[in-house]
PDB file of N, CA, C and O in Angstrom, chain B, residues numbered from 101:
ATOM      1  N   MET B 101     -22.958  -0.904   8.543  1.00  0.00           N
ATOM      2  CA  MET B 101     -21.942  -0.074   7.924  1.00  0.00           C
ATOM      3  C   MET B 101     -21.172  -0.912   6.906  1.00  0.00           C
ATOM      4  O   MET B 101     -20.823  -2.059   7.184  1.00  0.00           O
ATOM      5  N   THR B 102     -20.909  -0.354   5.746  1.00  0.00           N
ATOM      6  CA  THR B 102     -20.166  -1.064   4.710  1.00  0.00           C
ATOM      7  C   THR B 102     -18.719  -0.618   4.708  1.00  0.00           C
ATOM      8  O   THR B 102     -18.379   0.442   5.234  1.00  0.00           O
ATOM      9  N   ASP B 103     -17.882  -1.427   4.117  1.00  0.00           N
ATOM     10  CA  ASP B 103     -16.453  -1.133   3.993  1.00  0.00           C
ATOM     11  C   ASP B 103     -16.146  -0.947   2.513  1.00  0.00           C
ATOM     12  O   ASP B 103     -15.520  -1.810   1.898  1.00  0.00           O
ATOM     13  N   THR B 104     -16.578   0.166   1.937  1.00  0.00           N
ATOM     14  CA  THR B 104     -16.410   0.424   0.517  1.00  0.00           C
ATOM     15  C   THR B 104     -15.024   0.999   0.266  1.00  0.00           C
ATOM     16  O   THR B 104     -14.683   2.043   0.823  1.00  0.00           O
ATOM     17  N   PRO B 105     -14.213   0.336  -0.564  1.00  0.00           N
ATOM     18  CA  PRO B 105     -12.887   0.860  -0.849  1.00  0.00           C
ATOM     19  C   PRO B 105     -12.957   2.163  -1.647  1.00  0.00           C
ATOM     20  O   PRO B 105     -13.848   2.361  -2.472  1.00  0.00           O
ATOM     21  N   GLN B 106     -12.005   3.028  -1.381  1.00  0.00           N
ATOM     22  CA  GLN B 106     -11.913   4.290  -2.106  1.00  0.00           C
ATOM     23  C   GLN B 106     -11.418   4.007  -3.522  1.00  0.00           C
ATOM     24  O   GLN B 106     -10.648   3.072  -3.739  1.00  0.00           O
ATOM     25  N   SER B 107     -11.861   4.814  -4.480  1.00  0.00           N
ATOM     26  CA  SER B 107     -11.418   4.642  -5.869  1.00  0.00           C
ATOM     27  C   SER B 107      -9.924   4.908  -5.981  1.00  0.00           C
ATOM     28  O   SER B 107      -9.405   5.878  -5.428  1.00  0.00           O
ATOM     29  N   VAL B 108      -9.252   4.036  -6.701  1.00  0.00           N
ATOM     30  CA  VAL B 108      -7.811   4.132  -6.908  1.00  0.00           C
ATOM     31  C   VAL B 108      -7.547   3.924  -8.385  1.00  0.00           C
ATOM     32  O   VAL B 108      -8.152   3.051  -9.007  1.00  0.00           O
ATOM     33  N   ILE B 109      -6.655   4.713  -8.952  1.00  0.00           N
ATOM     34  CA  ILE B 109      -6.299   4.575 -10.363  1.00  0.00           C
ATOM     35  C   ILE B 109      -5.136   3.601 -10.479  1.00  0.00           C
ATOM     36  O   ILE B 109      -4.086   3.814  -9.873  1.00  0.00           O
ATOM     37  N   SER B 110      -5.313   2.534 -11.251  1.00  0.00           N
ATOM     38  CA  SER B 110      -4.243   1.564 -11.460  1.00  0.00           C
ATOM     39  C   SER B 110      -3.100   2.194 -12.238  1.00  0.00           C
ATOM     40  O   SER B 110      -3.307   3.038 -13.110  1.00  0.00           O
ATOM     41  N   GLY B 111      -1.886   1.765 -11.903  1.00  0.00           N
ATOM     42  CA  GLY B 111      -0.714   2.210 -12.637  1.00  0.00           C
ATOM     43  C   GLY B 111      -0.199   3.584 -12.253  1.00  0.00           C
ATOM     44  O   GLY B 111       0.764   4.063 -12.851  1.00  0.00           O
ATOM     45  N   VAL B 112      -0.815   4.234 -11.268  1.00  0.00           N
ATOM     46  CA  VAL B 112      -0.360   5.550 -10.810  1.00  0.00           C
ATOM     47  C   VAL B 112       0.442   5.363  -9.526  1.00  0.00           C
ATOM     48  O   VAL B 112      -0.082   4.800  -8.564  1.00  0.00           O
ATOM     49  N   PRO B 113       1.691   5.813  -9.479  1.00  0.00           N
ATOM     50  CA  PRO B 113       2.468   5.688  -8.248  1.00  0.00           C
ATOM     51  C   PRO B 113       2.080   6.787  -7.252  1.00  0.00           C
ATOM     52  O   PRO B 113       2.244   7.977  -7.522  1.00  0.00           O
ATOM     53  N   TYR B 114       1.565   6.359  -6.098  1.00  0.00           N
ATOM     54  CA  TYR B 114       1.176   7.295  -5.038  1.00  0.00           C
ATOM     55  C   TYR B 114       2.298   7.345  -4.003  1.00  0.00           C
ATOM     56  O   TYR B 114       2.807   6.298  -3.602  1.00  0.00           O
ATOM     57  N   PRO B 115       2.694   8.546  -3.563  1.00  0.00           N
ATOM     58  CA  PRO B 115       3.749   8.639  -2.546  1.00  0.00           C
ATOM     59  C   PRO B 115       3.300   8.020  -1.222  1.00  0.00           C
ATOM     60  O   PRO B 115       2.180   8.244  -0.763  1.00  0.00           O
ATOM     61  N   VAL B 116       4.193   7.241  -0.621  1.00  0.00           N
ATOM     62  CA  VAL B 116       3.946   6.696   0.711  1.00  0.00           C
ATOM     63  C   VAL B 116       4.428   7.736   1.716  1.00  0.00           C
ATOM     64  O   VAL B 116       5.586   8.151   1.680  1.00  0.00           O
ATOM     65  N   THR B 117       3.537   8.155   2.611  1.00  0.00           N
ATOM     66  CA  THR B 117       3.901   9.185   3.582  1.00  0.00           C
ATOM     67  C   THR B 117       4.360   8.611   4.910  1.00  0.00           C
ATOM     68  O   THR B 117       5.174   9.225   5.600  1.00  0.00           O
ATOM     69  N   GLU B 118       3.847   7.429   5.282  1.00  0.00           N
ATOM     70  CA  GLU B 118       4.302   6.802   6.527  1.00  0.00           C
ATOM     71  C   GLU B 118       3.908   5.338   6.583  1.00  0.00           C
ATOM     72  O   GLU B 118       2.982   4.894   5.904  1.00  0.00           O
ATOM     73  N   THR B 119       4.634   4.602   7.406  1.00  0.00           N
ATOM     74  CA  THR B 119       4.287   3.224   7.739  1.00  0.00           C
ATOM     75  C   THR B 119       4.076   3.211   9.240  1.00  0.00           C
ATOM     76  O   THR B 119       4.979   3.529  10.014  1.00  0.00           O
ATOM     77  N   GLY B 120       2.872   2.838   9.638  1.00  0.00           N
ATOM     78  CA  GLY B 120       2.555   2.938  11.064  1.00  0.00           C
ATOM     79  C   GLY B 120       2.536   4.397  11.452  1.00  0.00           C
ATOM     80  O   GLY B 120       1.638   5.138  11.052  1.00  0.00           O
ATOM     81  N   ASP B 121       3.512   4.817  12.224  1.00  0.00           N
ATOM     82  CA  ASP B 121       3.576   6.217  12.665  1.00  0.00           C
ATOM     83  C   ASP B 121       4.893   6.889  12.298  1.00  0.00           C
ATOM     84  O   ASP B 121       5.264   7.897  12.899  1.00  0.00           O
ATOM     85  N   ARG B 122       5.605   6.335  11.309  1.00  0.00           N
ATOM     86  CA  ARG B 122       6.891   6.928  10.929  1.00  0.00           C
ATOM     87  C   ARG B 122       7.135   6.783   9.425  1.00  0.00           C
ATOM     88  O   ARG B 122       6.434   6.036   8.743  1.00  0.00           O
ATOM     89  N   ALA B 123       8.114   7.489   8.931  1.00  0.00           N
ATOM     90  CA  ALA B 123       8.477   7.398   7.518  1.00  0.00           C
ATOM     91  C   ALA B 123       9.184   6.065   7.271  1.00  0.00           C
ATOM     92  O   ALA B 123       9.996   5.644   8.094  1.00  0.00           O
ATOM     93  N   PRO B 124       8.893   5.395   6.157  1.00  0.00           N
ATOM     94  CA  PRO B 124       9.561   4.109   5.870  1.00  0.00           C
ATOM     95  C   PRO B 124      11.036   4.326   5.563  1.00  0.00           C
ATOM     96  O   PRO B 124      11.424   5.340   4.982  1.00  0.00           O
ATOM     97  N   THR B 125      11.855   3.350   5.967  1.00  0.00           N
ATOM     98  CA  THR B 125      13.287   3.437   5.685  1.00  0.00           C
ATOM     99  C   THR B 125      13.752   2.338   4.735  1.00  0.00           C
ATOM    100  O   THR B 125      14.775   2.486   4.067  1.00  0.00           O
ATOM    101  N   ASP B 126      12.997   1.227   4.671  1.00  0.00           N
ATOM    102  CA  ASP B 126      13.347   0.145   3.746  1.00  0.00           C
ATOM    103  C   ASP B 126      12.101  -0.681   3.448  1.00  0.00           C
ATOM    104  O   ASP B 126      11.061  -0.507   4.083  1.00  0.00           O
ATOM    105  N   LEU B 127      12.220  -1.579   2.474  1.00  0.00           N
ATOM    106  CA  LEU B 127      11.070  -2.394   2.075  1.00  0.00           C
ATOM    107  C   LEU B 127      10.596  -3.325   3.183  1.00  0.00           C
ATOM    108  O   LEU B 127       9.464  -3.806   3.136  1.00  0.00           O
ATOM    109  N   GLY B 128      11.434  -3.586   4.174  1.00  0.00           N
ATOM    110  CA  GLY B 128      11.050  -4.433   5.289  1.00  0.00           C
ATOM    111  C   GLY B 128       9.832  -3.908   6.035  1.00  0.00           C
ATOM    112  O   GLY B 128       9.105  -4.682   6.658  1.00  0.00           O
ATOM    113  N   ALA B 129       9.605  -2.604   5.977  1.00  0.00           N
ATOM    114  CA  ALA B 129       8.446  -2.003   6.652  1.00  0.00           C
ATOM    115  C   ALA B 129       7.130  -2.447   6.020  1.00  0.00           C
ATOM    116  O   ALA B 129       6.070  -2.274   6.623  1.00  0.00           O
ATOM    117  N   PHE B 130       7.180  -3.017   4.811  1.00  0.00           N
ATOM    118  CA  PHE B 130       5.972  -3.401   4.087  1.00  0.00           C
ATOM    119  C   PHE B 130       5.766  -4.922   4.046  1.00  0.00           C
ATOM    120  O   PHE B 130       4.857  -5.406   3.370  1.00  0.00           O
ATOM    121  N   LEU B 131       6.599  -5.668   4.760  1.00  0.00           N
ATOM    122  CA  LEU B 131       6.508  -7.127   4.744  1.00  0.00           C
ATOM    123  C   LEU B 131       5.725  -7.626   5.948  1.00  0.00           C
ATOM    124  O   LEU B 131       5.739  -7.007   7.012  1.00  0.00           O
ATOM    125  N   GLY B 132       5.039  -8.756   5.770  1.00  0.00           N
ATOM    126  CA  GLY B 132       4.194  -9.289   6.842  1.00  0.00           C
ATOM    127  C   GLY B 132       2.971  -8.401   7.019  1.00  0.00           C
ATOM    128  O   GLY B 132       2.545  -7.729   6.081  1.00  0.00           O
ATOM    129  N   GLU B 133       2.408  -8.400   8.222  1.00  0.00           N
ATOM    130  CA  GLU B 133       1.272  -7.508   8.508  1.00  0.00           C
ATOM    131  C   GLU B 133       1.775  -6.070   8.451  1.00  0.00           C
ATOM    132  O   GLU B 133       2.751  -5.725   9.117  1.00  0.00           O
ATOM    133  N   THR B 134       1.118  -5.239   7.663  1.00  0.00           N
ATOM    134  CA  THR B 134       1.595  -3.870   7.485  1.00  0.00           C
ATOM    135  C   THR B 134       0.447  -2.885   7.390  1.00  0.00           C
ATOM    136  O   THR B 134      -0.666  -3.236   6.996  1.00  0.00           O
ATOM    137  N   VAL B 135       0.734  -1.659   7.754  1.00  0.00           N
ATOM    138  CA  VAL B 135      -0.185  -0.534   7.604  1.00  0.00           C
ATOM    139  C   VAL B 135       0.657   0.629   7.090  1.00  0.00           C
ATOM    140  O   VAL B 135       1.682   0.970   7.681  1.00  0.00           O
ATOM    141  N   PHE B 136       0.222   1.236   5.990  1.00  0.00           N
ATOM    142  CA  PHE B 136       0.923   2.412   5.499  1.00  0.00           C
ATOM    143  C   PHE B 136      -0.075   3.399   4.906  1.00  0.00           C
ATOM    144  O   PHE B 136      -1.192   3.035   4.538  1.00  0.00           O
ATOM    145  N   THR B 137       0.353   4.648   4.824  1.00  0.00           N
ATOM    146  CA  THR B 137      -0.494   5.725   4.318  1.00  0.00           C
ATOM    147  C   THR B 137       0.100   6.268   3.029  1.00  0.00           C
ATOM    148  O   THR B 137       1.305   6.500   2.933  1.00  0.00           O
ATOM    149  N   ILE B 138      -0.771   6.469   2.030  1.00  0.00           N
ATOM    150  CA  ILE B 138      -0.341   7.083   0.778  1.00  0.00           C
ATOM    151  C   ILE B 138      -1.052   8.420   0.616  1.00  0.00           C
ATOM    152  O   ILE B 138      -2.098   8.666   1.216  1.00  0.00           O
ATOM    153  N   ASP B 139      -0.460   9.272  -0.205  1.00  0.00           N
ATOM    154  CA  ASP B 139      -1.038  10.580  -0.506  1.00  0.00           C
ATOM    155  C   ASP B 139      -1.754  10.485  -1.851  1.00  0.00           C
ATOM    156  O   ASP B 139      -1.125  10.315  -2.895  1.00  0.00           O
ATOM    157  N   MET B 140      -3.090  10.597  -1.804  1.00  0.00           N
ATOM    158  CA  MET B 140      -3.894  10.556  -3.026  1.00  0.00           C
ATOM    159  C   MET B 140      -4.373  11.976  -3.323  1.00  0.00           C
ATOM    160  O   MET B 140      -5.468  12.377  -2.927  1.00  0.00           O
ATOM    161  N   ALA B 141      -3.534  12.718  -4.022  1.00  0.00           N
ATOM    162  CA  ALA B 141      -3.853  14.097  -4.418  1.00  0.00           C
ATOM    163  C   ALA B 141      -4.242  14.946  -3.207  1.00  0.00           C
ATOM    164  O   ALA B 141      -5.234  15.674  -3.235  1.00  0.00           O
ATOM    165  N   GLY B 142      -3.445  14.838  -2.151  1.00  0.00           N
ATOM    166  CA  GLY B 142      -3.686  15.647  -0.963  1.00  0.00           C
ATOM    167  C   GLY B 142      -4.573  14.999   0.081  1.00  0.00           C
ATOM    168  O   GLY B 142      -4.790  15.570   1.150  1.00  0.00           O
ATOM    169  N   HIS B 143      -5.090  13.810  -0.214  1.00  0.00           N
ATOM    170  CA  HIS B 143      -5.947  13.094   0.728  1.00  0.00           C
ATOM    171  C   HIS B 143      -5.237  11.826   1.191  1.00  0.00           C
ATOM    172  O   HIS B 143      -4.792  11.035   0.360  1.00  0.00           O
ATOM    173  N   PRO B 144      -5.124  11.618   2.499  1.00  0.00           N
ATOM    174  CA  PRO B 144      -4.475  10.402   2.978  1.00  0.00           C
ATOM    175  C   PRO B 144      -5.375   9.188   2.781  1.00  0.00           C
ATOM    176  O   PRO B 144      -6.592   9.268   2.951  1.00  0.00           O
ATOM    177  N   TYR B 145      -4.763   8.067   2.421  1.00  0.00           N
ATOM    178  CA  TYR B 145      -5.467   6.804   2.263  1.00  0.00           C
ATOM    179  C   TYR B 145      -4.643   5.742   2.978  1.00  0.00           C
ATOM    180  O   TYR B 145      -3.459   5.578   2.682  1.00  0.00           O
ATOM    181  N   VAL B 146      -5.250   5.020   3.911  1.00  0.00           N
ATOM    182  CA  VAL B 146      -4.551   4.022   4.705  1.00  0.00           C
ATOM    183  C   VAL B 146      -4.749   2.642   4.082  1.00  0.00           C
ATOM    184  O   VAL B 146      -5.874   2.223   3.807  1.00  0.00           O
ATOM    185  N   VAL B 147      -3.642   1.953   3.868  1.00  0.00           N
ATOM    186  CA  VAL B 147      -3.640   0.594   3.324  1.00  0.00           C
ATOM    187  C   VAL B 147      -3.274  -0.354   4.461  1.00  0.00           C
ATOM    188  O   VAL B 147      -2.246  -0.181   5.115  1.00  0.00           O
ATOM    189  N   ARG B 148      -4.119  -1.353   4.692  1.00  0.00           N
ATOM    190  CA  ARG B 148      -3.853  -2.390   5.694  1.00  0.00           C
ATOM    191  C   ARG B 148      -3.838  -3.734   4.979  1.00  0.00           C
ATOM    192  O   ARG B 148      -4.747  -4.045   4.209  1.00  0.00           O
ATOM    193  N   GLY B 149      -2.809  -4.526   5.234  1.00  0.00           N
ATOM    194  CA  GLY B 149      -2.755  -5.826   4.580  1.00  0.00           C
ATOM    195  C   GLY B 149      -1.518  -6.602   4.937  1.00  0.00           C
ATOM    196  O   GLY B 149      -0.894  -6.377   5.974  1.00  0.00           O
ATOM    197  N   THR B 150      -1.170  -7.535   4.048  1.00  0.00           N
ATOM    198  CA  THR B 150       0.017  -8.359   4.240  1.00  0.00           C
ATOM    199  C   THR B 150       0.914  -8.221   3.019  1.00  0.00           C
ATOM    200  O   THR B 150       0.445  -8.194   1.881  1.00  0.00           O
ATOM    201  N   GLY B 151       2.202  -8.135   3.278  1.00  0.00           N
ATOM    202  CA  GLY B 151       3.149  -7.937   2.193  1.00  0.00           C
ATOM    203  C   GLY B 151       4.216  -9.004   2.140  1.00  0.00           C
ATOM    204  O   GLY B 151       4.588  -9.591   3.156  1.00  0.00           O
ATOM    205  N   ASP B 152       4.709  -9.248   0.921  1.00  0.00           N
ATOM    206  CA  ASP B 152       5.842 -10.143   0.726  1.00  0.00           C
ATOM    207  C   ASP B 152       6.751  -9.531  -0.332  1.00  0.00           C
ATOM    208  O   ASP B 152       6.341  -8.646  -1.083  1.00  0.00           O
ATOM    209  N   LEU B 153       7.975 -10.008  -0.382  1.00  0.00           N
ATOM    210  CA  LEU B 153       8.956  -9.476  -1.321  1.00  0.00           C
ATOM    211  C   LEU B 153       8.801 -10.150  -2.668  1.00  0.00           C
ATOM    212  O   LEU B 153       8.724 -11.376  -2.742  1.00  0.00           O
ATOM    213  N   LEU B 154       8.753  -9.373  -3.727  1.00  0.00           N
ATOM    214  CA  LEU B 154       8.642  -9.867  -5.098  1.00  0.00           C
ATOM    215  C   LEU B 154       9.678  -9.119  -5.912  1.00  0.00           C
ATOM    216  O   LEU B 154       9.466  -7.968  -6.295  1.00  0.00           O
ATOM    217  N   ASP B 155      10.801  -9.774  -6.177  1.00  0.00           N
ATOM    218  CA  ASP B 155      11.931  -9.134  -6.855  1.00  0.00           C
ATOM    219  C   ASP B 155      12.362  -7.907  -6.059  1.00  0.00           C
ATOM    220  O   ASP B 155      12.817  -8.049  -4.924  1.00  0.00           O
ATOM    221  N   ASP B 156      12.233  -6.707  -6.620  1.00  0.00           N
ATOM    222  CA  ASP B 156      12.687  -5.506  -5.926  1.00  0.00           C
ATOM    223  C   ASP B 156      11.530  -4.637  -5.418  1.00  0.00           C
ATOM    224  O   ASP B 156      11.708  -3.444  -5.174  1.00  0.00           O
ATOM    225  N   VAL B 157      10.349  -5.238  -5.261  1.00  0.00           N
ATOM    226  CA  VAL B 157       9.193  -4.512  -4.723  1.00  0.00           C
ATOM    227  C   VAL B 157       8.547  -5.336  -3.611  1.00  0.00           C
ATOM    228  O   VAL B 157       8.705  -6.555  -3.537  1.00  0.00           O
ATOM    229  N   ALA B 158       7.820  -4.637  -2.758  1.00  0.00           N
ATOM    230  CA  ALA B 158       6.982  -5.319  -1.772  1.00  0.00           C
ATOM    231  C   ALA B 158       5.591  -5.410  -2.378  1.00  0.00           C
ATOM    232  O   ALA B 158       5.017  -4.397  -2.777  1.00  0.00           O
ATOM    233  N   ARG B 159       5.049  -6.618  -2.447  1.00  0.00           N
ATOM    234  CA  ARG B 159       3.690  -6.817  -2.956  1.00  0.00           C
ATOM    235  C   ARG B 159       2.776  -6.925  -1.737  1.00  0.00           C
ATOM    236  O   ARG B 159       2.907  -7.837  -0.921  1.00  0.00           O
ATOM    237  N   VAL B 160       1.849  -5.974  -1.633  1.00  0.00           N
ATOM    238  CA  VAL B 160       0.967  -5.917  -0.468  1.00  0.00           C
ATOM    239  C   VAL B 160      -0.460  -6.207  -0.912  1.00  0.00           C
ATOM    240  O   VAL B 160      -0.992  -5.547  -1.804  1.00  0.00           O
ATOM    241  N   HIS B 161      -1.075  -7.208  -0.275  1.00  0.00           N
ATOM    242  CA  HIS B 161      -2.480  -7.533  -0.519  1.00  0.00           C
ATOM    243  C   HIS B 161      -3.299  -6.763   0.495  1.00  0.00           C
ATOM    244  O   HIS B 161      -3.331  -7.118   1.673  1.00  0.00           O
ATOM    245  N   GLU B 162      -3.963  -5.709   0.042  1.00  0.00           N
ATOM    246  CA  GLU B 162      -4.794  -4.888   0.922  1.00  0.00           C
ATOM    247  C   GLU B 162      -6.024  -5.692   1.336  1.00  0.00           C
ATOM    248  O   GLU B 162      -6.647  -6.360   0.511  1.00  0.00           O
ATOM    249  N   LYS B 163      -6.366  -5.620   2.614  1.00  0.00           N
ATOM    250  CA  LYS B 163      -7.507  -6.345   3.166  1.00  0.00           C
ATOM    251  C   LYS B 163      -8.566  -5.349   3.639  1.00  0.00           C
ATOM    252  O   LYS B 163      -8.236  -4.258   4.105  1.00  0.00           O
ATOM    253  N   SER B 164      -9.847  -5.734   3.515  1.00  0.00           N
ATOM    254  CA  SER B 164     -10.921  -4.902   4.050  1.00  0.00           C
ATOM    255  C   SER B 164     -10.898  -5.012   5.567  1.00  0.00           C
ATOM    256  O   SER B 164     -10.448  -6.017   6.116  1.00  0.00           O
ATOM    257  N   THR B 165     -11.376  -3.991   6.232  1.00  0.00           N
ATOM    258  CA  THR B 165     -11.394  -4.004   7.696  1.00  0.00           C
ATOM    259  C   THR B 165     -12.598  -4.750   8.244  1.00  0.00           C
ATOM    260  O   THR B 165     -12.629  -5.060   9.435  1.00  0.00           O
ATOM    261  N   VAL B 166     -13.586  -5.045   7.420  1.00  0.00           N
ATOM    262  CA  VAL B 166     -14.795  -5.718   7.892  1.00  0.00           C
ATOM    263  C   VAL B 166     -14.624  -7.232   7.918  1.00  0.00           C
ATOM    264  O   VAL B 166     -14.782  -7.845   8.973  1.00  0.00           O
ATOM    265  N   ALA B 167     -14.311  -7.838   6.803  1.00  0.00           N
ATOM    266  CA  ALA B 167     -14.250  -9.299   6.738  1.00  0.00           C
ATOM    267  C   ALA B 167     -12.860  -9.819   6.402  1.00  0.00           C
ATOM    268  O   ALA B 167     -12.672 -11.029   6.276  1.00  0.00           O
ATOM    269  N   GLY B 168     -11.886  -8.935   6.256  1.00  0.00           N
ATOM    270  CA  GLY B 168     -10.537  -9.366   5.926  1.00  0.00           C
ATOM    271  C   GLY B 168     -10.373  -9.865   4.508  1.00  0.00           C
ATOM    272  O   GLY B 168      -9.407 -10.564   4.202  1.00  0.00           O
ATOM    273  N   LYS B 169     -11.311  -9.511   3.636  1.00  0.00           N
ATOM    274  CA  LYS B 169     -11.227  -9.940   2.239  1.00  0.00           C
ATOM    275  C   LYS B 169     -10.220  -9.078   1.482  1.00  0.00           C
ATOM    276  O   LYS B 169      -9.984  -7.922   1.835  1.00  0.00           O
ATOM    277  N   ASP B 170      -9.625  -9.662   0.428  1.00  0.00           N
ATOM    278  CA  ASP B 170      -8.710  -8.895  -0.414  1.00  0.00           C
ATOM    279  C   ASP B 170      -9.471  -7.772  -1.108  1.00  0.00           C
ATOM    280  O   ASP B 170     -10.565  -7.978  -1.633  1.00  0.00           O
ATOM    281  N   VAL B 171      -8.876  -6.586  -1.102  1.00  0.00           N
ATOM    282  CA  VAL B 171      -9.460  -5.422  -1.758  1.00  0.00           C
ATOM    283  C   VAL B 171      -8.707  -5.136  -3.051  1.00  0.00           C
ATOM    284  O   VAL B 171      -9.313  -5.010  -4.115  1.00  0.00           O
ATOM    285  N   ARG B 172      -7.388  -5.034  -2.956  1.00  0.00           N
ATOM    286  CA  ARG B 172      -6.550  -4.790  -4.135  1.00  0.00           C
ATOM    287  C   ARG B 172      -5.113  -5.152  -3.803  1.00  0.00           C
ATOM    288  O   ARG B 172      -4.782  -5.418  -2.648  1.00  0.00           O
ATOM    289  N   VAL B 173      -4.258  -5.160  -4.824  1.00  0.00           N
ATOM    290  CA  VAL B 173      -2.843  -5.483  -4.656  1.00  0.00           C
ATOM    291  C   VAL B 173      -2.024  -4.243  -4.986  1.00  0.00           C
ATOM    292  O   VAL B 173      -2.283  -3.552  -5.972  1.00  0.00           O
ATOM    293  N   TRP B 174      -1.035  -3.975  -4.147  1.00  0.00           N
ATOM    294  CA  TRP B 174      -0.142  -2.831  -4.321  1.00  0.00           C
ATOM    295  C   TRP B 174       1.286  -3.334  -4.511  1.00  0.00           C
ATOM    296  O   TRP B 174       1.689  -4.329  -3.909  1.00  0.00           O
ATOM    297  N   HIS B 175       2.046  -2.637  -5.352  1.00  0.00           N
ATOM    298  CA  HIS B 175       3.489  -2.841  -5.436  1.00  0.00           C
ATOM    299  C   HIS B 175       4.131  -1.583  -4.864  1.00  0.00           C
ATOM    300  O   HIS B 175       3.901  -0.473  -5.343  1.00  0.00           O
ATOM    301  N   VAL B 176       4.939  -1.784  -3.832  1.00  0.00           N
ATOM    302  CA  VAL B 176       5.632  -0.678  -3.175  1.00  0.00           C
ATOM    303  C   VAL B 176       7.096  -0.754  -3.560  1.00  0.00           C
ATOM    304  O   VAL B 176       7.719  -1.812  -3.467  1.00  0.00           O
ATOM    305  N   SER B 177       7.642   0.375  -3.995  1.00  0.00           N
ATOM    306  CA  SER B 177       9.052   0.410  -4.384  1.00  0.00           C
ATOM    307  C   SER B 177       9.693   1.700  -3.878  1.00  0.00           C
ATOM    308  O   SER B 177       9.015   2.670  -3.541  1.00  0.00           O
ATOM    309  N   LYS B 178      11.015   1.673  -3.838  1.00  0.00           N
ATOM    310  CA  LYS B 178      11.767   2.848  -3.400  1.00  0.00           C
ATOM    311  C   LYS B 178      12.444   3.474  -4.608  1.00  0.00           C
ATOM    312  O   LYS B 178      13.120   2.794  -5.379  1.00  0.00           O
ATOM    313  N   GLY B 179      12.255   4.771  -4.762  1.00  0.00           N
ATOM    314  CA  GLY B 179      12.886   5.518  -5.842  1.00  0.00           C
ATOM    315  C   GLY B 179      13.689   6.669  -5.285  1.00  0.00           C
ATOM    316  O   GLY B 179      13.905   6.760  -4.076  1.00  0.00           O
ATOM    317  N   SER B 180      14.123   7.531  -6.147  1.00  0.00           N
ATOM    318  CA  SER B 180      14.947   8.663  -5.722  1.00  0.00           C
ATOM    319  C   SER B 180      14.176   9.661  -4.857  1.00  0.00           C
ATOM    320  O   SER B 180      14.778  10.411  -4.088  1.00  0.00           O
ATOM    321  N   GLN B 181      12.845   9.671  -4.980  1.00  0.00           N
ATOM    322  CA  GLN B 181      12.022  10.598  -4.205  1.00  0.00           C
ATOM    323  C   GLN B 181      11.355   9.934  -3.003  1.00  0.00           C
ATOM    324  O   GLN B 181      10.464  10.524  -2.392  1.00  0.00           O
ATOM    325  N   GLY B 182      11.773   8.713  -2.654  1.00  0.00           N
ATOM    326  CA  GLY B 182      11.172   7.991  -1.544  1.00  0.00           C
ATOM    327  C   GLY B 182      10.364   6.809  -2.029  1.00  0.00           C
ATOM    328  O   GLY B 182      10.557   6.329  -3.146  1.00  0.00           O
ATOM    329  N   PHE B 183       9.455   6.339  -1.187  1.00  0.00           N
ATOM    330  CA  PHE B 183       8.647   5.157  -1.507  1.00  0.00           C
ATOM    331  C   PHE B 183       7.361   5.541  -2.210  1.00  0.00           C
ATOM    332  O   PHE B 183       6.741   6.557  -1.895  1.00  0.00           O
ATOM    333  N   THR B 184       6.966   4.709  -3.173  1.00  0.00           N
ATOM    334  CA  THR B 184       5.682   4.872  -3.848  1.00  0.00           C
ATOM    335  C   THR B 184       4.938   3.536  -3.836  1.00  0.00           C
ATOM    336  O   THR B 184       5.551   2.470  -3.802  1.00  0.00           O
ATOM    337  N   ALA B 185       3.616   3.614  -3.866  1.00  0.00           N
ATOM    338  CA  ALA B 185       2.770   2.427  -3.935  1.00  0.00           C
ATOM    339  C   ALA B 185       1.884   2.554  -5.164  1.00  0.00           C
ATOM    340  O   ALA B 185       1.257   3.588  -5.396  1.00  0.00           O
ATOM    341  N   GLU B 186       1.845   1.495  -5.936  1.00  0.00           N
ATOM    342  CA  GLU B 186       1.078   1.480  -7.186  1.00  0.00           C
ATOM    343  C   GLU B 186       0.132   0.290  -7.186  1.00  0.00           C
ATOM    344  O   GLU B 186       0.546  -0.847  -6.956  1.00  0.00           O
ATOM    345  N   HIS B 187      -1.145   0.562  -7.447  1.00  0.00           N
ATOM    346  CA  HIS B 187      -2.137  -0.518  -7.559  1.00  0.00           C
ATOM    347  C   HIS B 187      -1.871  -1.264  -8.854  1.00  0.00           C
ATOM    348  O   HIS B 187      -1.732  -0.658  -9.916  1.00  0.00           O
ATOM    349  N   VAL B 188      -1.800  -2.600  -8.755  1.00  0.00           N
ATOM    350  CA  VAL B 188      -1.573  -3.442  -9.928  1.00  0.00           C
ATOM    351  C   VAL B 188      -2.633  -4.540  -9.989  1.00  0.00           C
ATOM    352  O   VAL B 188      -3.211  -4.923  -8.972  1.00  0.00           O
ATOM    353  N   ALA B 189      -2.871  -5.028 -11.182  1.00  0.00           N
ATOM    354  CA  ALA B 189      -3.818  -6.137 -11.362  1.00  0.00           C
ATOM    355  C   ALA B 189      -3.029  -7.438 -11.247  1.00  0.00           C
ATOM    356  O   ALA B 189      -2.636  -8.034 -12.250  1.00  0.00           O
ATOM    357  N   ALA B 190      -2.804  -7.866 -10.003  1.00  0.00           N
ATOM    358  CA  ALA B 190      -2.043  -9.103  -9.745  1.00  0.00           C
ATOM    359  C   ALA B 190      -2.662  -9.802  -8.558  1.00  0.00           C
ATOM    360  O   ALA B 190      -2.718  -9.245  -7.461  1.00  0.00           O
ATOM    361  N   PHE B 191      -3.132 -11.034  -8.773  1.00  0.00           N
ATOM    362  CA  PHE B 191      -3.779 -11.758  -7.676  1.00  0.00           C
ATOM    363  C   PHE B 191      -3.159 -13.098  -7.470  1.00  0.00           C
ATOM    364  O   PHE B 191      -3.580 -13.844  -6.586  1.00  0.00           O
TER     365      PHE B 191
END
């Protein structure tokens, strides 16, 4: 079985629907080992990885579930409508 990442459009902010099993309340939910779900046009997508604070965003390095390799980098931020995660080209 392969661990093929789902296609993601860079630079598009996707709404974060939950971290673990609840709605996020602050950026601390995205630091260290983290799991969160985003809404990709009505389809849930689960991001698993490690996050650290970078200025006013959490930078999360998504890891594959098979070998733990980096898949992509997300910037998570809080806005007036809640949290969003955006794929960025940052390694």
